[in-house]
Steps between C-alpha positions, in 0.01 A plus 500: 500500500202446274511847344861438386466153346416624150780758511769248601392268217501778240758513220583859602603391851674181389706689242581781743598265782713281274683796346553658842642178650733459204619861535590424862680175406243307706670617822336636813555875506471525880757226557735660246491824701633293791774351282332160456409336170174310536251402229189715475173314468242777522446837335372711789292817464646768727164675501270206566226433252145568609162492326537876454844503333533162325384654171748786519800400283730748676452295816427148379751478213760772557851373564539788747248320721655154470769315692641149443509320834560155647222332696654586835530869419147499362374344822683767698341770283154366572586408859279194494638261239389430148139468408356299213485798266879535504590141420445501123572847368666370186227280360648177631857568388765421754780750447720311743515214250567742215804617694612147585385528861323207654134516580375505856559743778830679521723495802632855545857384544504198269407702193664829588835620375682788660604756241 
């Protein structure tokens, strides 16, 4: 979304998202609740950002409003698949590679480990 482009490129967001992902061991929190280990690729805002709240740090940057999710869970959350504004939340960094995962789309079963 155009109003969010500057925010997602900001050092504040990049640092927050990176630290949050690291704190969650780069694993999808929703999948973990189902007993499955799957790499997280997106830091999702539970309360979605809007032009009215994007400048409110308690919403945009608070860890209480964030969730590390895989692409499939993120699609389910938005009920219509990923849009362009969710594809590069980390300034071009591919956290899958940082965690020795291959790039490309993930097969839910191929990359999942029951815990």
